[in-house]
N, C-alpha and C positions, 0 to 999 in steps of 0.2 A: 392560456393568457397570460400575458406578462405583469409581472408585479410593479407597482406604483413605486419609482424611484423619488426618494425625498428630495426637496429642491436643492438644499446642502451638497447632498450626494451628488446631484446630475452637476452643479456646480464643480465639484471637484473632479470628476471626470472629464469636464470641457478643460478645466485647467491642464489635466495631465495627458492631453492631446486625443481624446477621442471625439469622434464626430457624432453628429445626432444619428445616423444610421448605425453605428456602433454601440451607442447608447440603448439603442431598441433592443439590440444583441443583448447587451448585459441585462435588460430589463426581461427579456424572454429566459436568460439562464436562469435568472434568480426567482422565477414564476414557475407557472406551469411547463415551460419549454426545457426546463431543466432535465426533469425526468425524461422527455422525448430525445434530447441529446444523450443522454446517457444509455438508453437503451438501444437507438439504433447506432450509434457512434461507436460503441465500446466492443473493439475486435475479439475482447478477451472474454467478455459475456458470453459472445456468441461461439466462441470456442468450448465453452464451458458447459454449453447443453449434451444433456447426459444422452448416451446412444444405448437404447436398452439392451441389457443383458451384459453389456462390456466393462470390464475394469475400469476405473475411472481413474485416473492418473495424470490429468491434463490441466487441471484448474487451480493447483497448489493448495488444495483443501485438506485439512486433517481428514485421516483414512478413519477416526473414530469421532465419537460427540465430545460434549463437554464431559470433564471430570464427574464423576456419580455424585460426590458431594455438592458440586455446583448447581448440577441437573436438581437433586432435591430441593434446592433453595430457590430454584425457578418454579419447581412444581408446588411449592408452599404458594408463591405468589399467585399461582394459576387459581388457586383454591381462595384467594383473597381479591380476585379478578374483577369484583364488584367495585373496589376502590380505585380511585384515580392514582393515589401514592400512599399503599398502607402506612409506611412507618419512617417516611423522609429518606427515601430508599436511593435517591441521586446524591445525598450527601454522605450515605454510606457509601456508595461506590468512589465518591473523590476523597475521602478521609482513607479508605483501604488503598487506593493507589497511592497516593501521597505518603501514607507509610513506608510502602515498599520501594518507592523511586526517591525519595528524600526530596520532595519537591512541596511547596505548599500546596494545600488543596485548593486555593483560589486561583491558581493556574491550570487546572486540571477542568477541562471540558467534554462533556459526551456528546456523542455524535450517531445519527444511523448509519454508520459506515464512513468511508472517506470522501466521497464525491463532492458532498457539503462543502467542507473546509477547504478543499482543493480549489474550488471553484471562487472561494469567499478571498483566497490567497490571491489568484490571479487577478480577480476584479479589482482587489484593494490595493495592491502594490505593483502589478504589473501594467503596462499601457502601451499604445504605438510608438511613444517615446521611451520607455523602460521597460525591455525585454524581459524573458524567461530563458535562464539557463539550466540545461540538464546534460545529462550521460547520454549515449547512445551506443548499444542499447540499455531501456530503461522501462520504468512502468509510464506509458503513454498518456495516462488521464490528462495530466497537464499541458502537454501536446496540443490534446483536442480542444482543451477549454481556452489557450492561448489563441489558437488558429482562429476560434469562434468569435471571439472577442477583438480581434486585430491585433493583439500584441505579438512582438517580434519572437519567435522560439529559435533559438541557437543551440544545436546538439554536439556535444563532444566527444569524441570518441574515448572510450576507456583506456587506461593504462595497459602497457603489454602483460601486467597480473592482473587485470580487469577489477581493478578499483576506478572510483572517479578519479578523475585526472583536475584537482582542483584547481592547480595553477594555471592549467590550460582553461579550465571553465571562466575564471576571472579574465585572462586574457581575450578571450574571445568576445565578452561583451563586457567591459570595465564598469559600462554604467547601467546594467540590468537593475530591474527592481525585484526580481524573484530569482534565488538561485536555488535550485531543487538537487538533493543527495538524497538516493533510495539505497539505506545498508542497513542488512544485505541487500544485495542489489536484485532487482527483478527484471531480466531472468536467470541472470547468472551465479545467484546465491552468494556472491563475494562480499567481504566487508571492507568498506572503507575505514582505515585506522582515524580513531578519534582525534588523533594529532593533526590529521589532515584535515577533517572538519574545523576544527579549533581555528587552523590557519585560514580557512575561508570567512570562518566568522569575522576573524581579526583584522582581514583585509579586503575585505569586499565594503562598496560604498555604505556610508552610516546608515542611510535612511532605507538601503534595501533589506529584504527579509531572506534570511537560509531557512529554507524547509528540509528538515531531516526526516523522511519518513523511514519509520523503524517498524513496519508492519511484519517484517519476520525476526526480530530482534531476539524474541523469546527461544528460537532455535540456537541463539549463539550463547555459549559458555563465556561471556567477555563483557568488556565494558559497554557503556551506551551514553547516548549524547542528552539524557533527560538533565545533567547537570546545567547544560548551556540554557535552557529553557528555563530553570530554577533561578538563573541571576541575571539573564540578560532580556531586555525588551525587543529584540530584533530576530530571535530564534524561534521557530515553531517547530514542534516534534508530533510526528503523526503515530499512531499505533493502531493495533485493531485487536479485537477477539476472534477473527475469523481464521487466523492461522494456527497456532499451537493449541489453543483451547477450545478447537473445534465448535466454534459458533458462528460458522459463517452465514448461515439460515435466519440466525436471529439478530444480527445488523446491531453491532455493537461498537464504535469506534472512539477514538479519544483524541483530542489534542493536549499538548504541555504548552502553555505561553503565558508571557503576563497580561494581566489584566487589560493594560493599556494597548496590548495588540490585539487582544480581542474585541475591545472596542472598537476600532478601527474596521474589523473584519464584520461586524454586526451591524453598524449603522445604519444600514439601507433597509432593514426589514424587523427591527426591534429587537432580534437576536434570540427568537424563539425557537432554540432548538431542543434544549432538554425535554420540553413539554411533550415531544413527539415521541418520546423512546419508550418501548414496552418495559414495563415492570419486570416481566420474567427476564429479557434480557440482562435490564439492570442488576438483578439479583443474582443471577448466573455470574456475571462477571465480577463482583464484587467478592465472591467467595473465590472465585478462580485465581484472581491476582495472588492471593497470599498462600498459594500451595506449592511451595518451594519445591518439596520432596517430589510432586506429583509431575511438575514442569522439567525436574531433572532426569526422571523415570523418562518421560514420554521424549524428550530430546534424545537420550541415549538409544530406545528404540527406533526412533527415525533413522540417526546417525547409523546404525547397525545395516537397516533397511538399505540405505542410500549407498553406503559402502560396497553392500552385497553386489548390487548393480554395475556399480562403477567399476569393479574389479572384473565382473562377468564381461563387461564391454571392452575393457582395456586388454583382456586376455584374447580378446576374438580381432584385437589390432583396430577398433574403432575409438576414436578420438572421442575425448570427454575432456571438457573446459576445466580447468582443475580449481580448487580453492571455495568451492559451495560450503557454506557453514548453514545452508538453509533447507528447506524441504523440497528442493529443485536443484536440477543440474542441467547441464547444455552438453549435447550431444550432436558433434559434427561428423555427418554421416560421407562426407564428401561427394554427395550427391543432392538432387532437389529434396527438402525436408518434407516438402507437401505428398511427395511420392511415397516416400517412406511413412510418414504418419499414416497414410490412407492403408498402405501394406500390413501395417501393425494393427490398425483397426480391423482389417479383413481376417488377422488373428484374435478379434474380439479382446483387445486392450485400446484403448482411448488415451493416447498420448497429447501433450500440448504442441503448440503452433510453433512457426519461427518467427523471428523478427527482419522487417524489409532490409536491415544492414547486413544480415547473417542468414541468406536464402537456404543454406544447406546444413542449419543447425536446429533442432527441435528442443524445446524444452520440457523437461521429463518431470512430473510432480514425485515426491517419494510416497507411497501409500505404505499399508503394511506388508510385513514381509511377505505373506501370502500374495499381495498384489503385487510386489518387486518379482518375485519367482515366475509370475504369470506374463509379466512384461519380457524378463529374462528369454522364457522360453519362445514368445512371440518373436522376439530378435534372431533366435536360433533356426526359428522356421523361415524367416523372410529374407535374412542378411546373405546377400552376395557380394563379397569384397569388389 
């Protein structure tokens, strides 16, 4: 059942070029239809379905669960599960994130994943007359939302070193409503320099929104874009606890943005977001963000496992797209990736999919050292140059 749009929001959609039919799709997206769209339309979710008994390195999950100290905090909240919010848990999370990121707590919002804020960005700032610009390949969720609501989606190839080509993105649609950067990029794991992101923020249309998806930023030992959201009203940062923090099944994400920007995103349904969040996930996230030493150690463990497989593949003459700083990398088999995916699965290892622009390239998620050794052995078993 579609949600009921407020009259003022309906008028805003009309003013931005939406037809009545497209407005009905917007209403469906923001109501019960949103869940259906993301279940039936998300190729990534389909690819992530577990194959019994196989090593699972296809969905960019962490190979292990939450930090033990964070899991203890979550279990404490299980024991207090009779309370809706035992002790101001959401504010504790916002304050913890604000302290780590150097951003005001009133610019932090929590979500059950990234789908909802991505949908809201597309609906609130893109339209049939103001499109969405992304890289290609990149995380495709905003492509699907744009296509569903009738907004123009423009895809721009990555640079020769696999970062977002921000100048080409702006040139491709100088009047877009949304510019989307995923850094580290999914699926390449490559990082777009902060200077490039700042350039796009400073040169895009004043009323356009720059979205920087930093789902994998904790795997990077370097700067991030949080400071842009700390000082500007036209930049939104996406974060998640699903990757390095090992909380994919707990469904906790964040956005960093000005209250003014968030007000525009929340205007059609009252903005009841945080009330939906499980307190166990909130408590686990609150403790996780402050574990600097544990984050560093987990990052180092992942890096070692990733480089072990990258070196193994290169030694066999198999091309690996360079520059990944995340828990994934792309392998160019020089032959259809779907065939290699099936062959490696027959050797009991479940790897990731390809992107349409690169039909011969598979995304490999980085698992534990033992899992990556199993991947190496599976490649040895099936590879024929």
